[in-house]
Residue frames relative to the residue before (quaternion, step in Angstrom):
aa qw qx qy qz dx dy dz
M 1.0000 0.0000 0.0000 0.0000 0.00 0.00 0.00
V 0.5090 -0.6780 0.4572 0.2689 3.51 -1.28 0.45
C 0.1240 0.7717 -0.6149 0.1050 3.44 -0.96 0.94
D 0.6653 -0.5142 0.3496 0.4133 3.47 -1.27 0.35
P 0.5991 -0.5647 0.4067 0.3960 3.63 -1.13 0.52
P 0.5705 -0.5896 0.4250 0.3824 3.61 -0.96 0.76
R 0.2440 -0.8005 0.5329 0.1253 3.50 -1.22 0.61
A 0.3250 0.8067 -0.4417 0.2204 3.41 1.41 0.31
G 0.7185 0.4763 -0.2723 0.4275 3.57 1.13 -0.59
R 0.4717 0.6952 -0.4381 0.3197 3.62 1.28 0.02
D 0.5510 -0.6327 0.4192 0.3469 3.53 -1.06 0.54
V 0.3236 -0.7387 0.5672 0.1671 3.53 -1.08 0.77
T 0.0052 0.8177 -0.5756 0.0077 3.59 -0.69 0.85
H 0.7113 -0.4399 0.3194 0.4456 3.53 -1.27 0.05
R 0.5958 0.5671 -0.3908 0.4131 3.65 1.18 -0.30
D 0.5597 0.6112 -0.4091 0.3819 3.60 1.04 -0.36
T 0.1492 -0.7894 0.5858 0.1073 3.56 -0.98 0.62
P 0.5479 -0.6453 0.4189 0.3286 3.62 -1.04 0.75
G 0.8726 0.1524 -0.0972 0.4538 3.56 -0.90 0.99
I 0.7554 0.3500 -0.2005 0.5164 3.59 1.15 -0.29
D 0.1931 -0.7729 0.6016 0.0583 3.47 -0.69 1.26
R 0.4256 -0.7597 0.4241 0.2488 3.54 -0.49 1.15
A 0.6233 0.5369 -0.3274 0.4648 3.58 1.02 -0.76
G 0.6475 0.4999 -0.3062 0.4870 3.54 0.97 -1.00
F 0.6771 0.4952 -0.3442 0.4217 3.70 0.85 -0.75
I 0.6167 0.5115 -0.3370 0.4944 3.55 1.04 -0.77
S 0.6575 0.5289 -0.3234 0.4281 3.63 0.76 -0.92
A 0.6515 0.5103 -0.2958 0.4771 3.61 1.04 -0.90
L 0.6526 0.5354 -0.3068 0.4397 3.54 0.89 -1.07
A 0.6595 0.4992 -0.2948 0.4785 3.65 0.82 -1.00
C 0.6299 0.5521 -0.3321 0.4337 3.59 0.86 -1.09
F 0.7473 0.4239 -0.2485 0.4473 3.58 0.56 -1.27
L 0.5696 0.5781 -0.3821 0.4420 3.68 1.03 -0.50
I 0.6574 0.5341 -0.2663 0.4601 3.54 0.94 -1.13
W 0.7154 0.4480 -0.2407 0.4791 3.50 0.79 -1.22
G 0.6165 0.5398 -0.3761 0.4325 3.73 1.08 -0.32
L 0.7500 0.3628 -0.2365 0.4999 3.54 1.20 -0.42
V 0.3806 0.7459 -0.4650 0.2874 3.54 1.42 -0.10
P 0.5823 0.5877 -0.4181 0.3750 3.83 0.79 -0.67
L 0.5968 0.5308 -0.3773 0.4687 3.68 1.03 -0.68
Y 0.6857 0.4973 -0.3229 0.4221 3.62 0.75 -0.67
F 0.7809 0.3683 -0.2159 0.4560 3.51 0.74 -1.09
H 0.4932 0.6163 -0.4463 0.4216 3.65 1.31 -0.04
M 0.5842 0.5689 -0.3599 0.4533 3.61 1.24 -0.62
L 0.7385 0.4200 -0.2462 0.4664 3.59 1.08 -0.58
R 0.3006 0.8092 -0.4679 0.1894 3.52 1.30 0.25
A 0.6140 0.5149 -0.4021 0.4430 3.80 1.11 -0.31
V 0.6675 0.4913 -0.3303 0.4517 3.61 1.09 -0.32
G 0.5347 -0.6432 0.4241 0.3472 3.62 -0.89 0.84
A 0.6491 -0.5955 0.3355 0.3339 3.47 -1.13 0.82
I 0.6517 0.5191 -0.2865 0.4730 3.49 1.02 -1.06
E 0.6570 0.4996 -0.3387 0.4516 3.65 0.86 -0.74
V 0.6206 0.5215 -0.3522 0.4677 3.57 1.02 -0.77
V 0.6223 0.5283 -0.3200 0.4810 3.69 0.90 -0.84
A 0.6801 0.4948 -0.3226 0.4343 3.53 0.78 -1.00
H 0.6846 0.4852 -0.2911 0.4595 3.57 1.06 -0.83
R 0.5181 0.6059 -0.3624 0.4827 3.51 1.23 -0.58
I 0.7317 0.4408 -0.2531 0.4542 3.56 0.69 -0.98
I 0.6980 0.4718 -0.3241 0.4302 3.62 0.69 -1.03
W 0.6880 0.4965 -0.2840 0.4467 3.55 0.83 -0.99
S 0.5985 0.5622 -0.3319 0.4642 3.62 1.16 -0.73
V 0.6289 0.5412 -0.3424 0.4409 3.55 0.95 -0.82
L 0.6838 0.4824 -0.2956 0.4608 3.52 0.88 -1.02
L 0.6656 0.5033 -0.3129 0.4536 3.61 0.92 -0.87
L 0.7166 0.4329 -0.2899 0.4637 3.53 0.84 -0.83
T 0.5815 0.5467 -0.4081 0.4432 3.60 1.04 -0.40
L 0.6558 0.4732 -0.3315 0.4859 3.68 0.96 -0.72
A 0.6428 0.5384 -0.3249 0.4375 3.64 0.93 -0.90
L 0.7188 0.4570 -0.2530 0.4588 3.60 0.82 -1.01
A 0.6220 0.5348 -0.3340 0.4643 3.49 1.11 -0.69
A 0.6617 0.4756 -0.3230 0.4813 3.58 1.02 -0.86
Q 0.7166 0.4039 -0.2875 0.4906 3.73 1.01 -0.51
R 0.3822 -0.7483 0.4493 0.3034 3.60 1.30 0.01
Q 0.3869 0.7034 -0.4884 0.3421 3.52 0.92 1.04
L 0.3565 0.7584 -0.4799 0.2600 3.61 1.15 0.13
P 0.5943 0.5780 -0.3291 0.4521 3.60 1.16 -0.72
H 0.6589 0.5065 -0.3067 0.4639 3.53 1.11 -0.74
V 0.6230 0.5111 -0.3685 0.4635 3.53 1.18 -0.56
L 0.6188 0.5517 -0.3432 0.4415 3.61 1.08 -0.72
A 0.6100 0.5349 -0.3286 0.4836 3.57 1.12 -0.86
L 0.6604 0.4880 -0.3519 0.4493 3.62 0.77 -0.78
L 0.6842 0.4889 -0.3043 0.4476 3.52 0.80 -0.91
R 0.6733 0.4608 -0.2997 0.4944 3.67 1.09 -0.35
T 0.6234 0.5247 -0.3098 0.4899 3.63 1.29 -0.22
A 0.3516 -0.7864 0.4602 0.2147 3.63 -0.23 1.25
R 0.6428 0.5012 -0.3570 0.4562 3.70 0.93 -0.78
A 0.6881 0.4792 -0.2880 0.4624 3.64 0.80 -0.96
L 0.6647 0.5095 -0.3073 0.4518 3.60 0.94 -0.68
L 0.6371 0.5230 -0.2946 0.4835 3.49 1.11 -0.74
G 0.6819 0.4708 -0.2937 0.4766 3.44 0.89 -0.99
L 0.6712 0.4854 -0.3149 0.4633 3.69 0.94 -0.66
M 0.5731 0.5562 -0.3856 0.4621 3.61 1.22 -0.25
V 0.6176 0.5064 -0.3123 0.5144 3.47 1.22 -0.77
T 0.7155 0.4441 -0.3032 0.4460 3.64 0.66 -0.80
A 0.5631 0.5755 -0.3738 0.4605 3.52 1.17 -0.49
A 0.6986 0.4618 -0.2931 0.4612 3.57 0.81 -0.95
L 0.6551 0.5072 -0.3271 0.4544 3.55 1.04 -0.75
V 0.6942 0.4365 -0.3224 0.4729 3.67 0.77 -0.76
A 0.5886 0.5681 -0.3699 0.4405 3.68 1.04 -0.53
T 0.6595 0.4971 -0.2923 0.4822 3.49 1.00 -1.05
N 0.6557 0.5077 -0.3384 0.4447 3.63 0.94 -0.77
W 0.6430 0.5419 -0.3206 0.4360 3.54 0.91 -0.91
L 0.6643 0.5162 -0.3106 0.4424 3.60 0.89 -1.04
I 0.6750 0.4944 -0.3054 0.4547 3.62 0.78 -1.08
Y 0.6647 0.5349 -0.2930 0.4314 3.57 0.90 -1.01
I 0.6946 0.4322 -0.3032 0.4887 3.65 0.74 -1.02
W 0.6132 0.5051 -0.3951 0.4612 3.71 0.85 -0.59
A 0.6594 0.5228 -0.3316 0.4266 3.59 0.86 -0.91
V 0.6832 0.4820 -0.2947 0.4626 3.60 0.93 -1.01
S 0.6547 0.5430 -0.2639 0.4548 3.58 1.04 -0.86
N 0.7429 0.3577 -0.1749 0.5382 3.58 1.20 -0.64
N 0.5366 -0.6615 0.3935 0.3457 3.64 1.19 0.60
H 0.5263 0.5740 -0.4837 0.3994 3.56 0.74 1.04
V 0.1594 0.8395 -0.5036 0.1277 3.49 0.89 1.06
L 0.6106 0.5284 -0.3454 0.4781 3.53 1.28 -0.48
A 0.5838 0.5688 -0.3308 0.4757 3.54 1.14 -0.61
S 0.6780 0.4652 -0.2890 0.4903 3.51 0.87 -1.04
S 0.6342 0.5151 -0.3697 0.4424 3.68 0.94 -0.72
L 0.6235 0.5178 -0.3591 0.4628 3.52 1.00 -0.66
G 0.5955 0.5422 -0.3757 0.4587 3.65 0.92 -0.67
Y 0.7567 0.3849 -0.2426 0.4694 3.61 0.84 -0.84
F 0.5084 0.5461 -0.4327 0.5060 3.53 1.39 0.05
L 0.6724 0.4780 -0.2984 0.4800 3.64 0.98 -0.74
N 0.5621 0.6517 -0.3674 0.3527 3.62 1.05 -0.81
P 0.6539 0.5118 -0.3277 0.4507 3.65 0.80 -0.81
L 0.6467 0.5278 -0.3194 0.4485 3.53 1.00 -0.88
V 0.6156 0.5210 -0.3186 0.4980 3.56 1.04 -0.83
N 0.6595 0.5190 -0.3135 0.4443 3.60 0.93 -0.83
V 0.6251 0.5408 -0.3083 0.4710 3.49 1.09 -0.79
L 0.6714 0.5104 -0.2808 0.4581 3.54 0.88 -1.03
L 0.6525 0.4890 -0.2934 0.4991 3.59 1.03 -0.90
G 0.6117 0.5486 -0.3494 0.4504 3.61 0.91 -0.85
V 0.7248 0.4474 -0.2393 0.4661 3.56 0.81 -1.06
A 0.7499 0.4370 -0.2368 0.4366 3.70 0.93 -1.04
V 0.7643 0.3853 -0.1794 0.4850 3.47 1.02 -0.95
L 0.8078 0.2992 -0.1584 0.4825 3.51 0.90 -0.95
G 0.4300 -0.7371 0.4168 0.3132 3.60 1.37 0.16
E 0.3124 0.7478 -0.5365 0.2353 3.63 1.00 0.69
R 0.2962 -0.7515 0.5704 0.1488 3.59 -1.16 0.52
L 0.2686 -0.7633 0.5702 0.1418 3.51 -1.07 0.80
R 0.4291 -0.6923 0.5130 0.2711 3.53 -1.11 0.71
K 0.6955 -0.5016 0.2677 0.4394 3.64 -1.05 0.39
L 0.6493 0.5135 -0.3083 0.4687 3.59 0.88 -0.80
Q 0.6454 0.4837 -0.3198 0.4972 3.69 1.06 -0.73
I 0.6007 0.5553 -0.3693 0.4410 3.62 1.02 -0.60
G 0.6674 0.5113 -0.2744 0.4667 3.46 1.01 -1.05
A 0.6332 0.5404 -0.3102 0.4591 3.60 1.09 -0.77
V 0.6632 0.5023 -0.2866 0.4752 3.56 1.03 -0.99
A 0.6396 0.5283 -0.3314 0.4494 3.60 0.95 -0.80
L 0.6756 0.4676 -0.3101 0.4784 3.63 0.91 -0.91
A 0.6509 0.4848 -0.3398 0.4753 3.65 0.91 -0.75
A 0.6439 0.5000 -0.3743 0.4419 3.71 0.91 -0.62
L 0.6355 0.5201 -0.3457 0.4540 3.56 1.06 -0.71
G 0.6174 0.5608 -0.3303 0.4418 3.50 1.04 -0.80
V 0.6700 0.4936 -0.2708 0.4839 3.60 0.89 -1.04
A 0.6385 0.5169 -0.3547 0.4465 3.64 0.86 -0.79
I 0.6499 0.4892 -0.3456 0.4678 3.62 0.88 -0.99
A 0.6463 0.5533 -0.3087 0.4253 3.66 0.84 -0.96
A 0.6726 0.5001 -0.2631 0.4777 3.57 0.96 -1.03
A 0.6461 0.5239 -0.3329 0.4441 3.56 0.96 -0.83
G 0.7191 0.4166 -0.2706 0.4858 3.64 0.96 -0.66
A 0.7739 0.3185 -0.1745 0.5188 3.71 1.16 0.00
L 0.1296 0.8472 -0.5087 0.0816 3.63 0.94 0.83
S 0.6186 0.5713 -0.3700 0.3924 3.63 1.02 -0.64
E 0.7323 0.3723 -0.2093 0.5304 3.55 1.25 -0.57
A 0.3334 0.7948 -0.4634 0.2059 3.60 1.33 0.09
W 0.5924 0.5767 -0.3748 0.4196 3.64 0.99 -0.76
I 0.6452 0.5222 -0.3337 0.4468 3.64 0.89 -0.72
S 0.7013 0.4751 -0.2595 0.4639 3.50 0.85 -1.03
V 0.6465 0.5143 -0.2979 0.4783 3.65 1.00 -0.84
S 0.6791 0.5220 -0.2784 0.4345 3.54 0.82 -0.93
L 0.6845 0.4777 -0.2706 0.4795 3.49 0.96 -0.96
A 0.6188 0.5474 -0.3345 0.4534 3.55 1.03 -0.76
L 0.7419 0.4608 -0.2433 0.4219 3.48 0.66 -1.21
S 0.6434 0.5278 -0.3281 0.4470 3.64 0.91 -0.88
F 0.7606 0.3838 -0.2524 0.4588 3.57 0.68 -1.00
A 0.5905 0.5357 -0.3876 0.4627 3.70 1.05 -0.41
L 0.6539 0.4932 -0.2964 0.4912 3.54 1.02 -0.75
Y 0.6264 0.5501 -0.3230 0.4480 3.50 0.96 -0.83
G 0.6801 0.4902 -0.2537 0.4825 3.62 0.97 -0.92
L 0.6392 0.5044 -0.3198 0.4845 3.59 1.03 -0.72
V 0.6804 0.4976 -0.3126 0.4378 3.59 0.83 -0.88
R 0.6310 0.5562 -0.2752 0.4655 3.50 1.17 -0.88
K 0.6601 0.5127 -0.2846 0.4696 3.49 1.06 -0.81
L 0.6338 0.5601 -0.2729 0.4584 3.46 1.19 -0.92
L 0.6460 0.5282 -0.2595 0.4861 3.55 1.13 -1.06
N 0.1186 -0.8305 0.5332 0.1087 3.55 0.97 -0.85
V 0.3605 0.6957 -0.5419 0.3039 3.67 0.96 0.76
A 0.6278 -0.5295 0.4196 0.3866 3.50 -1.29 0.51
A 0.6258 -0.6492 0.3013 0.3102 3.43 -1.01 1.07
M 0.7243 0.4583 -0.2607 0.4443 3.59 0.80 -1.18
P 0.6428 0.5000 -0.3317 0.4762 3.69 0.85 -0.94
G 0.6490 0.5532 -0.3214 0.4115 3.53 0.86 -0.97
L 0.6823 0.4688 -0.2687 0.4924 3.54 0.98 -1.08
Y 0.6241 0.5282 -0.3674 0.4434 3.60 0.98 -0.61
V 0.6683 0.4667 -0.3326 0.4743 3.64 0.84 -0.86
E 0.6104 0.5378 -0.3796 0.4405 3.72 0.97 -0.63
T 0.7185 0.4414 -0.2646 0.4678 3.61 0.82 -0.93
L 0.5905 0.5386 -0.3542 0.4856 3.61 1.24 -0.55
L 0.6294 0.5230 -0.3404 0.4632 3.71 0.93 -0.73
L 0.7380 0.4311 -0.2362 0.4623 3.55 0.98 -0.84
A 0.5059 0.6979 -0.3997 0.3119 3.63 1.29 -0.43
P 0.6667 0.5195 -0.3524 0.4018 3.68 0.74 -0.72
L 0.6415 0.5067 -0.3101 0.4853 3.56 1.03 -0.81
S 0.6475 0.5270 -0.3098 0.4550 3.52 0.98 -0.98
L 0.6851 0.4734 -0.3036 0.4629 3.65 0.79 -0.87
A 0.6196 0.5207 -0.3591 0.4648 3.55 1.02 -0.77
Y 0.6666 0.5103 -0.3174 0.4410 3.66 0.85 -0.84
L 0.6230 0.5428 -0.3147 0.4671 3.57 1.02 -0.87
T 0.6865 0.4900 -0.2762 0.4608 3.49 0.92 -1.03
W 0.6125 0.5264 -0.3312 0.4880 3.60 1.02 -0.66
L 0.6603 0.4847 -0.3129 0.4807 3.60 0.92 -0.89
H 0.6598 0.4901 -0.3227 0.4693 3.64 0.95 -0.65
A 0.6181 0.5283 -0.3327 0.4776 3.64 1.10 -0.62
Q 0.6888 0.4539 -0.2391 0.5123 3.61 1.18 -0.79
H 0.3906 -0.7273 0.4635 0.3217 3.61 1.24 -0.13
R 0.4919 0.6802 -0.3630 0.4044 3.47 1.19 0.75
L 0.4748 0.6788 -0.4227 0.3676 3.60 1.47 0.03
Y 0.3693 -0.7352 0.5279 0.2109 3.54 -0.68 1.02
F 0.6098 0.5837 -0.3419 0.4130 3.66 1.00 -0.84
G 0.7622 0.3757 -0.2922 0.4387 3.51 -0.92 1.00
H 0.6930 0.4926 -0.2666 0.4539 3.54 1.28 -0.21
V 0.7775 0.1202 -0.0987 0.6093 3.66 1.19 -0.43
Q 0.4591 -0.7332 0.4240 0.2682 3.52 -0.50 1.27
S 0.6535 0.5655 -0.3121 0.3946 3.51 0.91 -1.02
M 0.6764 0.4614 -0.2678 0.5079 3.54 1.14 -0.97
D 0.5675 0.5226 -0.4104 0.4861 3.68 0.99 -0.63
A 0.6797 0.5138 -0.3262 0.4094 3.62 0.65 -0.76
L 0.6294 0.5190 -0.2975 0.4959 3.56 1.13 -0.78
L 0.6267 0.5129 -0.3393 0.4786 3.59 0.92 -0.99
I 0.6975 0.4313 -0.3109 0.4804 3.78 0.65 -0.96
G 0.6370 0.5380 -0.3380 0.4365 3.67 0.96 -0.64
S 0.5655 0.6256 -0.3889 0.3710 3.56 1.13 -0.57
A 0.4862 0.6271 -0.4312 0.4295 3.62 1.34 -0.25
I 0.6790 0.4901 -0.3083 0.4514 3.57 0.84 -1.00
V 0.6648 0.5157 -0.2797 0.4625 3.53 0.97 -1.08
T 0.6594 0.5052 -0.2990 0.4696 3.61 1.15 -0.58
T 0.7766 0.4325 -0.1984 0.4129 3.53 0.60 -1.32
V 0.6636 0.5242 -0.3518 0.4014 3.58 0.85 -0.78
P 0.7352 0.3968 -0.2943 0.4641 3.67 0.53 -0.90
L 0.6094 0.5367 -0.3570 0.4616 3.66 1.03 -0.67
A 0.6547 0.4898 -0.3377 0.4663 3.63 0.98 -0.72
L 0.6378 0.5171 -0.3124 0.4778 3.55 1.06 -0.74
F 0.6555 0.4952 -0.3277 0.4666 3.57 0.97 -0.86
G 0.6238 0.5430 -0.3421 0.4462 3.66 0.96 -0.81
A 0.6612 0.4963 -0.3028 0.4741 3.56 1.06 -0.82
A 0.6443 0.5383 -0.3186 0.4401 3.58 0.96 -0.89
V 0.7233 0.4784 -0.2864 0.4073 3.58 0.70 -1.01
R 0.6340 0.5193 -0.3242 0.4725 3.54 1.31 -0.40
R 0.7383 0.4455 -0.2071 0.4621 3.49 1.12 -0.59
L 0.7660 0.3737 -0.1620 0.4973 3.61 1.18 -0.65
P 0.5430 -0.5279 0.4862 0.4360 3.68 -1.03 0.24
Y 0.5645 -0.6280 0.4177 0.3354 3.51 -1.01 0.88
A 0.5887 0.5663 -0.3655 0.4464 3.59 1.05 -0.67
T 0.6682 0.5196 -0.2993 0.4404 3.51 0.86 -0.87
V 0.6099 0.5188 -0.3263 0.5024 3.54 1.01 -0.84
G 0.6313 0.5664 -0.3296 0.4147 3.56 0.85 -0.94
L 0.7122 0.4513 -0.2473 0.4774 3.56 0.69 -1.06
L 0.6467 0.5080 -0.3417 0.4549 3.64 0.84 -0.80
Q 0.5670 0.6501 -0.3524 0.3628 3.50 1.12 -0.78
Y 0.5274 0.6438 -0.4117 0.3712 3.65 1.16 -0.44
I 0.5313 0.6250 -0.4292 0.3779 3.66 1.09 -0.50
S 0.6575 0.5490 -0.3117 0.4112 3.61 0.95 -0.92
P 0.7123 0.4360 -0.2603 0.4845 3.61 0.61 -1.07
S 0.6215 0.5527 -0.3789 0.4058 3.55 0.93 -0.59
L 0.6389 0.5118 -0.2788 0.5021 3.48 1.10 -0.86
Q 0.6576 0.5242 -0.2954 0.4535 3.52 0.90 -0.87
F 0.6015 0.5835 -0.3053 0.4522 3.50 1.24 -0.93
L 0.6989 0.4615 -0.2344 0.4935 3.54 0.95 -1.05
T 0.6376 0.5212 -0.3410 0.4533 3.52 0.99 -0.56
G 0.6767 0.4939 -0.2886 0.4635 3.56 1.01 -0.85
W 0.6918 0.4683 -0.2624 0.4830 3.59 1.13 -0.76
L 0.7834 0.3760 -0.1812 0.4606 3.63 0.74 -1.13
V 0.7510 0.4035 -0.2186 0.4747 3.56 0.94 -0.89
F 0.7811 0.3227 -0.1582 0.5106 3.63 0.89 -1.09
G 0.4131 -0.7579 0.4400 0.2477 3.58 1.16 -0.14
E 0.2382 0.7539 -0.5586 0.2506 3.61 1.07 0.67
P 0.5570 -0.6116 0.4464 0.3413 3.66 -1.04 0.73
L 0.2475 -0.7824 0.5602 0.1130 3.46 -0.98 0.92
R 0.2001 -0.8029 0.5483 0.1211 3.63 -0.39 1.12
A 0.6687 -0.5195 0.3695 0.3827 3.54 -1.33 0.55
S 0.6311 0.5707 -0.3202 0.4165 3.53 1.14 -0.73
M 0.6880 0.4674 -0.3154 0.4569 3.43 1.06 -0.79
V 0.5864 0.5529 -0.3798 0.4540 3.60 1.19 -0.53
A 0.6642 0.5032 -0.3121 0.4563 3.62 1.03 -0.79
A 0.6323 0.5003 -0.3321 0.4896 3.55 1.11 -0.76
F 0.6369 0.5622 -0.3463 0.3978 3.57 0.77 -0.84
A 0.6801 0.5057 -0.2658 0.4594 3.48 0.95 -1.05
L 0.6784 0.4737 -0.3087 0.4691 3.62 0.89 -0.89
I 0.6599 0.5137 -0.3224 0.4436 3.64 0.95 -0.69
W 0.6560 0.5012 -0.3095 0.4719 3.49 1.04 -0.73
V 0.5788 0.5326 -0.3510 0.5081 3.66 1.17 -0.57
A 0.6570 0.5030 -0.2972 0.4764 3.53 0.92 -0.86
L 0.6448 0.4770 -0.3357 0.4939 3.65 1.00 -0.67
A 0.6102 0.5552 -0.3568 0.4384 3.56 0.97 -0.63
L 0.6619 0.4840 -0.3085 0.4822 3.60 0.96 -1.01
F 0.6928 0.4808 -0.3234 0.4293 3.64 0.91 -0.77
S 0.6029 0.5248 -0.3765 0.4684 3.61 1.22 -0.58
I 0.5844 0.5769 -0.3651 0.4386 3.62 1.03 -0.70
D 0.6561 0.5112 -0.2752 0.4821 3.54 1.02 -1.02
L 0.6727 0.4959 -0.3206 0.4459 3.59 0.83 -0.89
I 0.6281 0.5414 -0.3194 0.4587 3.57 0.96 -0.95
G 0.6628 0.5065 -0.3065 0.4585 3.57 0.92 -0.85
T 0.6763 0.4532 -0.3188 0.4855 3.66 0.92 -0.67
L 0.6135 0.5593 -0.3436 0.4391 3.62 1.15 -0.63
R 0.7086 0.4528 -0.2377 0.4861 3.52 1.12 -0.83
A 0.6261 0.5825 -0.3579 0.3749 3.57 1.03 -0.63
P 0.3866 -0.7370 0.4855 0.2676 3.66 -0.66 1.02
R 0.3402 -0.7199 0.5675 0.2096 3.53 -1.17 0.53
A 0.4835 -0.6742 0.4783 0.2880 3.53 -0.87 1.09
L 0.4301 -0.6531 0.5718 0.2480 3.56 -1.16 0.90
P 0.5285 -0.6205 0.4938 0.3030 3.50 -1.13 0.98
S 0.4307 -0.6654 0.5389 0.2851 3.60 -1.07 0.73
K 0.3827 -0.7156 0.5586 0.1715 3.47 -1.25 0.82
G 0.7675 0.2153 -0.2503 0.5495 3.47 -0.92 1.00
């Protein structure tokens, strides 16, 4: 399978920090900022059926990624993935998981359930942390444990106040947490891996769009502004997923999980302030607790970034 070249031989200097990869941290930050604002984009597509939107995301993403990978001369990496049984099987699993996540999320945004989807992504990092500890054997520092405990309390309070929409939240959390875990275990390069995922989903997507066209129910081709948004969904899809793929390969999964609270926090504010969804007292309490947890985790991250790493002894 394809993965980044090993970095064991690079020089270690005082700028290195224990457990935190700077490139991975920046990738995660950019990814979650984009995802936090994505409801604004897909809300403009609410007149289009959720399945059609997902199909367009996949088809246009294949075209965009083909051009990007060809320009970067990474298509041989794609061929190597397609010839590797373990990588191909794993990417089939991640393709199914991410398609499920997209479908539920777009349906939720289109049907005014942005707050419920934000709750799902509040829950998602907790699932990531649990998977990181239980499956990958990662360990949390004391301040991180406190942050996780506060975040868990906040999510529990929010869930208790929105049981009728809990299926949205739980489905989004589980599907994406498992997606991230499998991608981390596969350790395939971010862009080629994403390309294979969309390539595997492309035949079903194309078949569905063809069926819609035959039934005269295809939305695409009738309103130019909406066509542009559907085509642009490829950028909204591929850029953050590529950043996420890079982040999960470089950072401890528990760290990715806690940083992920940036995304649902922005989604929460969008659903409340922009789309005017009703704000329950339970959501206010959850929001406050989760941001305190984020503050604790940020303090811990700053501490690790500032702590010097000992130089390896020679001889």
